[in-house]
ROKEDO-341380 format. One record per residue (C-alpha): residue number from 1; residue in three letters; x, y, z. Coordinates in nm, 2 decimals, decimal comma. Example, Ala and Ser with C-alpha at 12.3 -4.5 7.8 and 13.67 -1.06 7.14 Angstrom:
n/res/X/Y/Z
1/Ala/1,23/-0,45/0,78
2/Ser/1,37/-0,11/0,71
//
This chain:
n/res/X/Y/Z
1/Met/-14,50/-29,62/-1,41
2/Ile/-14,63/-29,47/-1,09
3/Gly/-14,38/-29,69/-0,89
4/Ala/-14,09/-29,57/-1,10
5/Ile/-14,18/-29,21/-1,05
6/Ile/-14,23/-29,25/-0,67
7/Gly/-13,90/-29,45/-0,64
8/Asp/-13,72/-29,18/-0,83
9/Ile/-13,86/-28,90/-0,61
10/Val/-13,79/-29,10/-0,29
11/Gly/-13,43/-29,18/-0,40
12/Ser/-13,36/-28,82/-0,53
13/Arg/-13,20/-28,72/-0,20
14/Phe/-12,95/-29,01/-0,23
15/Glu/-12,86/-28,94/-0,59
16/Trp/-12,52/-28,78/-0,51
17/Asn/-12,49/-28,91/-0,15
18/Asn/-12,53/-29,29/-0,14
19/His/-12,72/-29,45/0,15
20/Arg/-12,67/-29,82/0,21
21/Ser/-12,91/-29,88/0,50
22/Lys/-13,27/-29,99/0,43
23/Asp/-13,38/-29,78/0,73
24/Phe/-13,49/-29,43/0,61
25/Glu/-13,80/-29,22/0,58
26/Leu/-13,97/-29,24/0,23
27/Phe/-14,07/-28,89/0,19
28/Thr/-13,89/-28,59/0,34
29/Pro/-13,86/-28,22/0,24
30/Ala/-13,53/-28,32/0,07
31/Cys/-13,72/-28,54/-0,18
32/Thr/-13,78/-28,37/-0,52
33/Pro/-13,87/-28,47/-0,87
34/Thr/-13,57/-28,52/-1,10
35/Asp/-13,53/-28,51/-1,47
36/Asp/-13,59/-28,88/-1,48
37/Ser/-13,93/-28,83/-1,30
38/Ile/-14,03/-28,59/-1,57
39/Met/-13,92/-28,82/-1,86
40/Ile/-14,08/-29,14/-1,74
41/Pro/-14,43/-29,07/-1,88
42/Pro/-14,32/-28,96/-2,22
43/Ala/-14,08/-29,26/-2,25
44/Ala/-14,37/-29,49/-2,15
45/Ala/-14,60/-29,33/-2,40
46/Ala/-14,35/-29,36/-2,68
47/Thr/-14,27/-29,72/-2,60
48/Ser/-14,64/-29,83/-2,59
49/Ser/-14,71/-29,63/-2,91
50/Ser/-14,43/-29,79/-3,10
51/Leu/-14,54/-30,14/-2,98
52/Leu/-14,89/-30,07/-3,10
53/Thr/-14,76/-29,95/-3,43
54/Ala/-14,53/-30,25/-3,47
55/Asn/-14,83/-30,48/-3,43
56/Cys/-15,03/-30,31/-3,70
57/Val/-14,76/-30,32/-3,97
58/Ser/-14,74/-30,64/-4,17
//
């Protein structure tokens, strides 16, 4: 989950302007959290919660 959030923030500056090279700085002032960065923790919590509930129901 942490990797997904970091990757989303690092890639945020390329969201509307594609960058094909693998040579770029990871964190710059142009990197910002996106809506996906904010939704990753609740989605992970909902997924793990539903998996736990599914295991308890017989």
